[in-house]
C-alpha positions in Angstrom: 7.3 55.2 39.7 3.8 55.0 40.9 3.2 58.7 40.7 4.6 58.7 37.1 1.9 56.2 36.0 -0.7 58.2 37.9 0.3 61.4 36.1 0.4 59.6 32.8 -3.1 58.0 33.2 -4.6 61.3 34.6 -3.1 63.2 31.6 -4.7 60.7 29.3 -8.0 61.1 31.0 -7.9 64.9 30.8 -6.8 64.8 27.2 -9.7 62.4 26.3 -12.2 64.7 28.0 -10.7 67.7 26.3 -11.0 66.0 22.9 -14.5 64.8 23.6 -15.6 68.3 24.5 -13.9 69.8 21.5 -15.2 67.5 18.9 -18.3 65.6 20.0 -20.0 66.9 23.1 -20.8 70.6 23.4 -22.9 71.1 26.6 -22.0 74.7 27.2 -22.0 76.0 23.6 -19.3 78.6 24.3 -17.4 79.7 21.2 -15.0 82.6 20.6 -14.5 83.9 17.1 -10.7 84.5 16.6 -10.6 85.7 13.0 -12.9 86.2 10.1 -11.3 86.6 6.6 -12.6 86.0 3.1 -15.8 84.3 4.1 -14.0 82.0 6.5 -14.3 82.2 10.3 -11.8 80.7 12.7 -13.1 80.1 16.3 -12.3 78.3 19.5 -14.8 76.0 21.2 -14.4 76.3 25.0 -16.4 73.2 26.0 -13.4 70.8 26.0 -11.5 73.1 28.3 -14.4 73.5 30.7 -15.1 69.8 30.8 -11.4 69.1 31.4 -11.5 71.6 34.3 -14.6 70.0 35.7 -12.9 66.5 35.6 -9.9 68.1 37.3 -12.2 69.4 40.1 -13.8 66.0 40.5 -10.4 64.3 40.8 -9.3 66.8 43.4 -12.6 66.3 45.3 -12.0 62.6 45.4 -8.4 63.2 46.6 -9.7 65.5 49.3 -12.2 62.9 50.5 -9.5 60.2 50.6 -7.2 62.7 52.4 -4.6 62.4 49.6 -4.8 66.0 48.4 -1.4 67.0 49.8 0.5 64.2 48.3 -1.5 63.7 45.0 -2.7 67.2 44.3 0.5 68.6 42.7 0.7 65.5 40.5 -2.8 66.0 39.4 -2.1 69.6 38.6 0.9 68.5 36.5 -1.3 66.0 34.7 -3.8 68.8 33.9 -1.0 71.1 32.6 0.4 68.4 30.4 -3.0 67.5 29.0 -3.8 71.1 28.3 -0.5 71.7 26.5 -0.9 68.6 24.5 -4.5 69.4 23.6 -3.6 72.9 22.4 -0.6 71.6 20.5 -3.0 69.2 18.7 -5.3 72.1 18.0 -8.3 70.7 20.0 -11.1 73.2 20.1 -10.0 75.2 17.0 -12.6 75.2 14.3 -12.6 76.8 10.8 -16.0 77.5 9.2 -16.1 78.0 5.4 -19.2 80.3 5.0 
């Protein structure tokens, strides 16, 4: 039960970081244009994904220092996967420009 709540809270943390990097905070300014049709451009902003991976690395580093990597590492990886799938399902990072 304790690992279920840990996965849930870590997934929420990673999802919030993904959303913040996709909508508000763009430190890396990485953007890939996916399609350009009729004056509209569809692109994907990679900053949310990169910030989420950075947060994942920090969490794994803390688990390594506390010597909990073997028991908590797979659960943290599951939380990252769930947050990434949820973020892409909610279309975080996808932007349409009307120009």
